[in-house]
ROTOR-33357 format. One record per residue: y, x, z of N, C-alpha, C in turn; residue in one letter; residue number from 1. Coordinates in steps of 0.02 Angstrom, whole numbers, plus 50000, padded with zeros to 5 digits. Atoms other than C-alpha are relative to their C-alpha. Example, Ala and Ser with C-alpha at 12.3 -4.5 7.8 and 13.67 -1.06 7.14 Angstrom:
BEGIN
49941 50045 50000 49775 50615 50390 50060 50045 50000 A 1 $
49941 49958 49997 49947 50684 50357 50055 49961 50037 S 2 $
END
This chain:
BEGIN
49994 50053 49947 49953 50466 50886 49936 50000 50047 M 1 $
50055 49995 49942 49855 50451 51053 49982 49931 50020 K 2 $
50025 50065 49978 49757 50301 51102 49949 50004 50055 F 3 $
50060 50012 49955 49646 50246 51246 49960 49948 49976 D 4 $
50047 50051 50031 49495 50160 51175 49947 49999 50053 V 5 $
50047 50014 49955 49389 50088 51310 49992 50056 50045 D 6 $
50000 49948 49947 49433 50231 51428 49991 50070 49966 G 7 $
50010 49945 50034 49410 50363 51296 50061 50022 49961 T 8 $
49941 49985 50035 49553 50468 51231 49986 50012 49923 A 9 $
50006 49991 50071 49572 50460 51040 50063 50028 49963 R 10 $
49946 49977 50034 49693 50555 50934 49987 49998 49925 E 11 $
50003 50010 50070 49733 50507 50757 50062 50017 49964 I 12 $
49947 49979 50041 49845 50588 50633 50014 49954 49945 A 13 $
49982 50056 50040 49924 50436 50542 50036 50027 49937 V 14 $
49973 49982 50060 49955 50469 50360 50063 49947 49972 D 15 $
49956 50058 50026 50052 50300 50323 50000 49944 50051 A 16 $
49991 50069 49972 50117 50140 50387 50000 49943 49948 V 17 $
49999 50060 50049 50075 49977 50292 50022 49945 50038 V 18 $
49975 50055 49970 50174 49830 50334 49984 49938 49954 I 19 $
50022 50058 50040 50103 49662 50280 50050 49942 50017 A 20 $
49953 50049 49993 50227 49522 50260 49983 49938 49966 G 21 $
50017 50065 50024 50229 49339 50221 49921 49979 50017 Y 22 $
50071 50000 49983 50064 49325 50312 49980 49931 50026 T 23 $
50021 50057 49974 50071 49149 50367 49949 49959 49961 G 24 $
50051 50036 50036 49916 49035 50320 50025 49941 49969 R 25 $
49976 50060 50033 50027 48886 50278 50050 50036 49940 D 26 $
49972 49968 50063 50069 48942 50102 50066 49966 49979 R 27 $
49938 50038 50016 50199 48803 50071 50059 50021 50045 E 28 $
49943 49977 49959 50299 48858 50221 50017 50073 49983 A 29 $
49983 49938 50023 50291 49037 50163 50046 49998 49942 V 30 $
49963 50006 50059 50354 48986 49992 50071 49981 50012 Q 31 $
49936 50026 49984 50494 48893 50065 50051 50050 50031 H 32 $
49962 49943 49976 50548 49044 50167 50024 50045 49940 H 33 $
49985 49954 50054 50541 49147 50006 50062 49976 49956 I 34 $
49951 50028 50034 50649 49023 49919 50071 49995 50032 D 35 $
49942 49994 49960 50773 49019 50061 50034 50075 49990 E 36 $
49977 49928 50011 50787 49215 50048 50033 50010 49927 L 37 $
49980 49991 50074 50802 49201 49857 50072 49968 49994 A 38 $
49936 50029 50008 50953 49084 49880 50061 50040 50026 A 39 $
49939 49957 49972 51052 49219 49974 49992 50070 49968 I 40 $
50007 49943 50040 51002 49349 49842 49946 50052 50024 G 41 $
50056 49952 49987 50843 49431 49918 49941 49985 49951 V 42 $
50047 50013 50051 50717 49457 49781 49929 49971 50028 P 43 $
50069 50017 49976 50544 49374 49798 49953 50050 50000 P 44 $
50047 49952 49999 50397 49478 49839 49957 50006 49939 P 45 $
50039 50000 50062 50287 49541 49705 49933 49970 50010 E 46 $
50063 50030 49983 50134 49470 49797 50011 49961 50067 S 47 $
50001 50029 49935 50098 49352 49941 49925 49998 50026 V 48 $
49953 49957 49963 50056 49424 50060 50030 50059 49962 P 49 $
49964 49943 50028 50176 49568 50027 49976 50061 50037 A 50 $
50019 49944 49967 50135 49745 50066 50053 50056 49990 Y 51 $
49954 49938 50005 50256 49898 50100 49965 50057 50030 W 52 $
50027 49934 49975 50195 50073 50114 50047 50047 50019 L 53 $
49942 49958 49974 50300 50182 50224 49971 50065 50026 L 54 $
50028 49937 49975 50277 50362 50289 49976 49983 50071 P 55 $
50035 49996 49938 50167 50397 50433 50037 50006 50058 G 56 $
49962 49978 49938 50300 50473 50543 50047 49944 50021 W 57 $
49960 50058 49977 50386 50297 50560 49958 49964 50062 L 58 $
50036 50021 49945 50245 50258 50680 50012 50039 50056 A 59 $
49978 49963 49950 50305 50303 50848 49968 49975 50070 S 60 $
50015 50024 49930 50244 50298 51033 50046 50027 50050 Q 61 $
49950 49986 49952 50406 50355 51107 50026 49941 50038 D 62 $
49973 50046 49958 50487 50258 51245 50068 49978 49981 S 63 $
49936 50016 50027 50653 50252 51154 49998 49999 49928 V 64 $
49988 50005 50070 50689 50190 50981 50072 50009 49987 V 65 $
49931 49988 50020 50848 50262 50900 50006 49975 49928 V 66 $
49983 50029 50059 50925 50162 50769 50077 50013 49981 V 67 $
49937 49984 50026 51084 50180 50661 50048 49940 50024 T 68 $
49958 50055 49988 51155 50002 50665 49984 49960 50062 G 69 $
50011 50038 49939 51179 49880 50800 49963 49940 49995 A 70 $
50033 50056 50015 51090 49734 50710 49929 50007 49989 G 71 $
50067 49999 50011 50910 49776 50731 49965 49963 50060 T 72 $
50040 50037 49952 50768 49692 50826 49932 50012 49985 S 73 $
50079 49988 50005 50577 49704 50864 49971 49939 49984 G 74 $
50044 50055 50008 50440 49591 50819 49932 50021 50022 E 75 $
50067 49984 49971 50271 49592 50914 49954 49986 49943 A 76 $
50051 50007 50048 50124 49612 50789 49937 50035 50022 E 77 $
50064 49964 50001 49939 49642 50788 50000 50058 49958 V 78 $
49999 49942 50040 49907 49811 50722 49931 50028 49991 C 79 $
50061 49964 50014 49756 49888 50640 50013 50079 49996 L 80 $
49996 49926 50004 49734 50077 50666 49939 50024 49964 V 81 $
50062 49981 50045 49613 50142 50528 50003 50082 49999 V 82 $
50009 49921 50004 49539 50322 50544 49935 50001 49961 D 83 $
50062 49995 50042 49418 50340 50400 49958 49935 49995 G 84 $
50040 50058 49999 49274 50225 50419 50007 49957 50066 D 85 $
49995 50035 49940 49328 50168 50598 50067 49961 49999 E 86 $
49931 50037 49991 49458 50031 50636 50004 49977 50066 T 87 $
49978 50017 49931 49542 49987 50799 50050 49953 49997 F 88 $
49945 50055 49996 49657 49844 50852 50046 50020 50056 V 89 $
49950 49980 49953 49815 49879 50940 50066 49954 49991 S 90 $
49935 50048 49998 49992 49802 50962 50062 50043 49977 L 91 $
49940 49962 50017 50152 49860 50873 50062 49955 49992 A 92 $
49944 50036 50008 50327 49807 50840 50031 50020 49936 S 93 $
49969 49982 50061 50400 49792 50668 50072 49994 50003 D 94 $
49925 49994 49994 50572 49846 50715 50035 50007 49940 H 95 $
49970 50006 50064 50687 49803 50576 50081 49994 50007 T 96 $
49933 50007 50002 50865 49819 50530 50021 49934 49956 D 97 $
49982 50064 50031 50927 49642 50498 50055 49994 49954 R 98 $
49945 50000 50045 51087 49683 50405 49968 50022 49927 A 99 $
50026 49970 50063 50989 49782 50276 49950 49948 49970 A 100 $
50057 50049 50025 50849 49645 50267 50034 49948 49960 E 101 $
49974 50051 50046 50980 49525 50191 50005 50016 49928 A 102 $
49995 49974 50068 50984 49632 50035 49939 50033 49972 T 103 $
50052 49959 50024 50827 49736 50032 49943 50001 50059 D 104 $
50048 50003 49954 50674 49693 50141 49966 50065 50014 I 105 $
50033 49941 49993 50582 49853 50106 50043 50055 50030 G 106 $
49952 49954 49971 50734 49959 50150 50005 49985 50073 L 107 $
49980 50019 49933 50764 49861 50309 49937 50016 50050 S 108 $
50064 49980 49961 50580 49909 50367 49999 50074 50003 K 109 $
50012 49927 50007 50588 50088 50308 50051 50038 50047 A 110 $
49947 49964 49959 50745 50134 50415 49998 49993 50073 I 111 $
50007 50004 49930 50679 50092 50582 49928 50025 50023 C 112 $
50069 49983 49972 50531 50170 50688 49960 49932 50007 P 113 $
50041 50052 49986 50379 50062 50711 49968 50021 50066 K 114 $
50031 49984 49934 50333 50072 50894 49933 49971 50003 P 115 $
50071 50019 49996 50144 50068 50925 49972 50008 50070 V 116 $
50024 49997 49934 50051 50041 51091 49948 50065 50007 A 117 $
50046 49938 49985 49944 50183 51173 49934 49978 50015 S 118 $
50071 50025 49989 49789 50069 51195 49974 49967 49936 T 119 $
50033 50031 50054 49673 50011 51065 49929 49971 50014 A 120 $
50070 50029 49982 49513 49905 51057 49958 50015 49930 W 121 $
50042 49997 50058 49364 49937 50934 50001 49934 49965 P 122 $
49992 50056 50038 49369 49811 50795 49952 49944 50017 L 123 $
50060 50050 49988 49199 49735 50835 50022 49957 50068 A 124 $
49987 50033 49941 49265 49680 51006 50050 49931 49983 T 125 $
49950 50052 50021 49394 49563 50918 49972 49954 49943 V 126 $
50026 50045 50056 49295 49496 50765 49971 49938 50027 D 127 $
50014 50067 49979 49272 49313 50782 50040 49964 50048 G 128 $
49956 50030 49952 49412 49292 50900 50080 50009 49978 H 129 $
49939 49988 50025 49566 49325 50791 50045 49944 50017 W 130 $
49959 50064 49990 49631 49146 50804 50025 49998 50077 D 131 $
49984 50000 49930 49627 49165 50993 50056 50039 50032 E 132 $
49957 49954 49981 49731 49310 51009 50076 49978 50015 L 133 $
49932 50021 49983 49901 49285 51091 50050 50050 50002 E 134 $
49944 49952 50007 50064 49374 51058 50061 49973 50037 L 135 $
49934 50011 49964 50217 49375 51171 50044 50060 49999 R 136 $
49954 49945 49993 50370 49474 51182 50059 49974 50039 S 137 $
49939 50012 49960 50528 49487 51295 50047 50042 49974 W 138 $
49941 49947 50018 50701 49561 51255 50051 49994 50061 V 139 $
49947 49988 49944 50831 49617 51381 50064 50005 49965 T 140 $
49926 50003 50025 51007 49569 51336 50047 49990 50055 I 141 $
49950 50007 49945 51154 49595 51453 49967 50004 50066 G 142 $
50033 49986 49932 51033 49657 51588 49948 49943 50020 G 143 $
50048 50048 49992 50930 49499 51578 49938 49996 49957 E 144 $
50062 50004 50047 50749 49490 51513 49990 49925 49989 E 145 $
50010 50069 50021 50711 49328 51422 49935 50000 49950 V 146 $
50062 50005 50045 50544 49270 51327 50037 49992 49927 L 147 $
49972 49997 50070 50575 49305 51141 49956 49974 49954 Y 148 $
50047 50022 50045 50411 49262 51060 49936 49979 50037 Q 149 $
50064 50027 49968 50254 49164 51112 49958 49958 49952 E 150 $
50045 50039 50043 50106 49105 51006 49936 50028 49988 G 151 $
50059 49967 50010 49933 49123 50957 49993 50018 49920 T 152 $
50007 49973 50069 49870 49210 50791 49964 49956 49953 C 153 $
50036 50043 50051 49791 49057 50711 50048 49978 49943 D 154 $
49952 50018 50052 49953 49031 50608 49994 50055 49946 S 155 $
49987 49935 50044 49927 49207 50528 49928 50009 49963 L 156 $
50061 49979 50037 49798 49268 50396 49969 50053 50048 V 157 $
50039 49960 49955 49666 49365 50496 50018 50079 49972 P 158 $
49986 49925 50019 49708 49559 50491 49946 50028 49954 P 159 $
50049 49970 50051 49535 49607 50405 50009 49973 49932 P 160 $
49988 50022 50066 49586 49492 50263 50055 50035 49968 E 161 $
49945 49966 50022 49748 49573 50249 49989 50071 49981 L 162 $
50024 49926 50019 49672 49748 50246 49966 49995 49932 R 163 $
50041 50002 50061 49546 49691 50112 50044 49983 49942 A 164 $
49960 50016 50058 49687 49623 50008 50053 50047 49980 G 165 $
49953 49938 50016 49788 49783 50005 49986 50015 49934 Y 166 $
50009 49994 50073 49815 49799 49815 49988 50076 49977 P 167 $
50007 49938 50031 49810 49989 49805 49947 50040 50044 H 168 $
50043 49961 49959 49706 50129 49867 50023 50018 50064 T 169 $
49975 49989 49932 49731 50142 50055 49997 50070 50015 P 170 $
50005 49937 49964 49767 50300 50146 49940 50011 50039 P 171 $
50056 49984 49957 49629 50382 50243 50006 49976 50072 T 172 $
49990 50012 49926 49713 50362 50415 50073 49965 49998 R 173 $
49939 50031 50006 49849 50227 50426 50004 49946 50059 F 174 $
49986 50056 49960 49924 50091 50535 50026 49939 49961 V 175 $
49979 50050 50041 49943 49924 50467 50024 49939 50051 M 176 $
49975 50049 49962 50055 49789 50547 49988 49936 49958 L 177 $
50029 50052 50035 49994 49613 50506 50042 49936 50007 T 178 $
49966 50066 49990 50133 49478 50541 50007 49979 50068 G 179 $
49978 50019 49936 50209 49390 50684 49998 49924 50011 T 180 $
49980 50067 49982 50238 49225 50771 50081 49992 50005 V 181 $
49929 50013 50003 50404 49140 50772 50044 50026 50062 P 182 $
49954 49984 49947 50558 49194 50878 50018 49935 50029 V 183 $
49975 50058 49962 50613 49071 51016 50081 50010 49993 I 184 $
49926 49994 50013 50794 49043 50971 50017 50037 49944 G 185 $
49973 49953 50060 50890 49161 50855 49975 50068 50001 D 186 $
50014 49925 50003 50838 49334 50802 50065 50033 50018 I 187 $
49942 49976 49967 50953 49444 50908 49978 50077 50021 R 188 $
50010 49929 49978 50974 49630 50952 49988 49995 50080 P 189 $
50011 49992 49927 50926 49691 51126 49997 50074 50023 A 190 $
50005 49927 49978 50926 49849 51231 49931 50017 50026 T 191 $
50068 49991 49981 50746 49830 51279 49957 49953 49976 H 192 $
50051 50049 50028 50591 49755 51195 49930 50013 50037 F 193 $
50059 49997 49957 50431 49718 51291 49950 49950 49962 R 194 $
50050 50051 50030 50269 49644 51208 49930 50004 50030 A 195 $
50071 50001 49968 50090 49594 51255 49960 49962 49947 E 196 $
50062 50039 50039 49933 49558 51149 49953 49982 50049 L 197 $
50052 50015 49954 49812 49456 51248 49944 49974 49963 S 198 $
50059 50012 50025 49630 49434 51218 49966 49956 50047 H 199 $
50025 50048 49950 49583 49272 51313 49923 50009 50013 P 200 $
50069 50000 50000 49394 49290 51281 49977 50057 50049 A 201 $
50024 49942 49956 49387 49457 51376 50042 50010 50055 T 202 $
49957 49990 49948 49538 49442 51486 50044 50068 49997 G 203 $
49965 49934 50007 49608 49608 51422 50065 49991 49967 R 204 $
49937 50001 50035 49783 49640 51361 50020 50071 49986 A 205 $
49964 49940 50018 49880 49776 51273 50074 49992 50005 I 206 $
49920 50003 49995 50063 49806 51315 50037 50057 49963 T 207 $
49956 49947 50031 50207 49897 51234 50075 49983 50022 L 208 $
49927 50008 49989 50386 49920 51285 50031 50064 49985 D 209 $
49951 49941 50028 50534 50031 51224 50070 49976 50008 Y 210 $
49928 50010 50005 50721 50045 51245 50021 50009 49932 D 211 $
49962 49995 50070 50833 50026 51090 50070 50029 50011 I 212 $
49938 49961 49989 50972 50152 51080 50033 49999 49920 R 213 $
49968 50005 50064 51097 50112 50935 50059 50053 50001 S 214 $
49955 49948 50009 51198 50258 50874 50072 49976 49981 L 215 $
49936 50028 50022 51336 50143 50803 50040 49974 50065 S 216 $
49968 50014 49937 51372 50093 50982 50031 50052 50049 E 217 $
49979 49942 49965 51405 50262 51041 50054 50033 49972 E 218 $
49946 49956 50023 51540 50318 50930 50066 49975 50027 R 219 $
END
């Protein structure tokens, strides 16, 4: 993967993608969500937060995401990019198959690419400012772009804590997605997804956008 880090080109061969889920700080609200999923047959996670280890090739910087089903959607998330002893902060989308999610959350995440932005910040420039970071996303449906997500990261467990809590030996080079802010309205598929991670203390922002192509709609 290729990143622009403060004007310097950086290439990182990612070994794996780690998805962190159930990352809200309000543990009662997280447990309520787990109970809701259990009521429709979705097994509870082995741990909270939960972690899914996926192949590195799922991390994508392509401008088009190709999926099988029609019921997929993106989620803007702060992303840690780890290269040995160095860590960077970027933006990603946990694009997920919602039909599969109803029965197997791990599978729903593993069958969709995970788009990652091409800009990253050194970890030190974000330390102390995690709660202030702002996530936004927009979706295009029927040719119209609408705001899909908007919120600050103070509702989420800080990414460095999530990384430290990973219960297994981490890969040498990996991308970790760290949770998201709520959707405005219903979760819904779109033809285009656009997201932004803003750092108000510095006035900087990272952007990500991609088209979604569903093979099921082309048959």
